[in-house]
N, C-alpha and C positions, 0 to 999 in steps of 0.2 A: 628276596631279600641280596640286594644287591651291595657289592663289595662286603660282603659278609668277613668281619676280622673274629678267625676261630680263636686267636692270640688273647684278645679283649674277654670276647666269650667266653673263654677257660676260665681267666682270670678273677673276672666276676661271680662267674659260678662257685670258684673253688673258695673264693671269699665267704661266699655266703652258707656253702656247706663250714666251712670253718667256724664261722660262728656261731649257729645252727648245735653242732658237735659243740663245742664248746659251752653253751648255756644249757646243752640237757644232759649232759654225762654229771654224774655228782662229784662232790669233793670227795680228797683224801680227809677221814676223820674217824677216829675212833681206831678199836684194836687192831684192824683190817682195812687201814689207808693205806697200806704196802701196796694191794692189789690194784685200789681205784687208780694210783700212785702210776701204776704202770700201764694199765687199759690207758691212763690220758700221754703219758710217755709213748708210748706207741702212736697212738691216734695222732699225736700231733709230730710224729719225727716226718715229717713230710708228707707225698703221695700226692700225685697230679687228680686223686679223684673220681676216676675215670669213669666207674659205676653210677655212684649217685647223679652226676651230671649227666651221664647217657639215662638214665629217668626221668630228669628232672624236660633233657632235650625230646628224649618220647612223648612225654605227657602232652609238651606244647605242640607236638607234630599232629595231634589228633584231637589240639582246639582243648587241651584243657589248661588248668590254672595250677602253677607251682608251689603258690602259696600253702596250700593245704596239705602238698605230699613231701614234706619237709622231713617230718621223721621216719618214712620209708626210707629215704634217699642217706640219714643218717645212720641206720637199720644196716643197709648194703656195706655202709664203709666199716662198719662195728665186724661187719663178718668177714668180710674181707681184710681187715688189718688182725681179726681174731687166726685166722687163716697162715698169714705173715709168720707170728709170732710161733705160733705152731714148727711153720714148716722150716724157722730159723735154728729147732732144739738141736741139742748134738744128737739125738736119738733120729735126727730126721735128714737135714740138708748140712748142719752144724757150721752155719755160717757167723762168724764175728760183726760183721754190718750189713745194717741194713739203711737203706735211704742216705748213707755215706755217716749212719752213729749207731752206737755198738747196738747191738739188737739186746732186743728185752731180755735175756736168761742172763747177757753178760751184766748187766745194769743189775736187776735185782734177784739173779738167780732161778734155777730150773724151775724150782717149784711154784714159786711165785708169778712166773713167766706164764704157766703149765694156768694156773687161775687166771691170770689175767687174759688170757684166751677163751676159757670157759666162761667169766664176767662178758665178756664182749659177745660171746656168741648170745646168752644168756638174755644179754641188754635188747638187744639187737629184736628180737620178740616179746620184750616190754615195749620199745618204743612202739611194734607196727600196731599193738592196741593200746596203745594212746589216746585220750580223750578225742585228739583233734582230729585221729584219723577216724573215729568209732563216728563224730560230727559232722564229719565231710560226706562219707561214704556209705553208699547202702551196703549194710550189714555181709550180704551175700558175695557182695563182689571183694571185700575185704578178704572172705574168707577166701575167695578164689585165690585172694592176692600171695596171702601168707601160704597157700598151699603153692603157688607156684615156688617160692621163696624156700620155704623148707626143702624141696623136692630136688632145687639146685644146689641148695648146701647139704645136703647127705649124701647119703650111701648112693645116689644115683647122679648124684653130680661130684659138687668138688670133694670129697669125701673118698668118696667110691676112684675117683680120677686119682687122688695121692696116694691112695691104696695100691692101686696100678702101677702107679711111678714107681715106688718104695720095689714092690716085685720082680720088676720088669729092670730092677738097678743091675748093671752089668751081661744084661742076657741080650741073646740076639732076640728082635724087634723085628715085626711086619710092618707093616704101611697101614693094617687095621687096626692093630693096636695101639701106635702110635696115634693114630686121631683117635680111639675112644681116650685115652692119658689127656692129650689136651682140651679132648670138647670136652670133657667131664673136668677135670683139675682149674684151667683157666674158663675154657668158655663157658659153662654153664652157668656160672654168675653174672658174668655178663650177658649174654643170651634173656635171664629172668630180668636184669635189671632194665633192659628195654621192654619187655613182658611185661614188665610189674608197671610202668612207668604209661603205658599205653592203656593196659586197665584201670588206673587210677586216673588218668585222665577222660575215661569213659568212651574210648577209642570203639570203632565198631567194630565185628565179626571180624571183617576182612583186615581193617586195617591192624588191628593186633597180631591175626596172624601173618600178615609181611611182615612187621614191626619183629615180629620174632626169627622173620627168616634172615631179618637184616642183623638181630644180636646174633647169631646160630653163625655167619658166614665172619662177623666180626672177632666173636671170641676166638675163633679157632686161629683168623689172623693176628691177633693181638700176641698168643703163643708164641705164633710160629717166628715172630718177629722178637719175641722174646730169646728162642733160640738162636738167633742169628746176632742178637746183640750179645749174647756170654760168650760168642765167641771171636767178634770184631769188634765191640762195644769200647767205647773207653770209657775205664773204671771211675774217674773222676765224677763224668756224665748221669752214669748209671747207679751211682751209689753205692757201690757193691762187688765184689773181686769178679774179674771177669773168667773163665775157665772151668767154673765148679761143676759145668754138667759134665763133662768130660773127667774132671777128678773124679768126681761120683758115677759117672759110668752112665749116666740117664738116657733114654732113650728122647732121642731128638731130634728133629726136623734136617740139619746140616747133618749129624749123624749118620742117617739113613741114605738120605737121599744126594748130601756136598751142600757147600753155598751159595750156588746157582741156582738149581732146583727150588731151594727154601726160598730164596727170594721171590721166584717166578711163580709159587704156589702162595705165597702171602699178598701178590696182587690181584692172582684169580679169586682168592678169596674176598679182597676189597673190592671188587670189581662184582662177586655174586651180592654183597651187602648194599653197593651202589643201584642194582641191577632190582632189588626187591624195594627200592622208594620210588620207584617208577610210576607210580600213581599219586605220589604225594609232589604239592607243589613245594613253595617260597619257605612254608611254617615247618619242611624237614632239612632246612640247610646245613642248622648244626649237626646233624646226622651224616648229612653226605662229608664236611667237613673235618668227622672227627673221622669218619671212615678212613679218609686220606692219610692224617695224620699219625695214626697208627701204623700204619705201616709206609711213614717216612721217616716216621721215630728217630733218634738215635739216642734217647733215655727212657 
């Protein structure tokens, strides 16, 4: 895949995902219209669609077609967005802006924001049980994919990491605890995105194993870079105030190791991700480019 243009690739994939989300989401109607409106507001607020794009790229890397996996890609974005809605709540990070726009609870109130997050989480599993998924996949494969997804989103993954993140606010944190928080809170769903894509594309066992390694390293790198951007990022570019981690006394790589070591850690993780793709050819070029982008991004 010579002269691969990541910008065009991401733009095209994001447009596909945005269109699919618009198509699958219910429309606001009836007495419960506000919760659907809040769900749509948060999903449409922007975002890079990194997780669904990773699923699609991993599926293609093992020779699969993305035409039948769009419900799973949308499910990933629903769960990611639900986590952001809840993260922004006053009881959690208490943020007023997300992606440069007022957070869900600022627009719809805390109660509806909580329910919008709940709605998106539940809707994600509705999408995974969509007839398009059942008709395109072996039932045992689909069941394995649901397990990987639920495990990454729940107490063994994102929820567990978020809990530890809250518990250790303002406390002395060692490297092992920090790695646990980051690999679970952010890394687990990114790793699952890649692993799910490989499984949905009917990848061989060794391919799925290597792509899982890639996703594990990439997921941790993503959060390390987020930590760095919270210190040195441009608020206009990242779409939210900088310095919130320090304000909330969060456990971060810059706080524990300093900026320079945090940057080195991100590069090390990028190299680990790329090494996991050594046995893949040009079909994995999007994944290689995404690894570089994640570490070099400024937003």
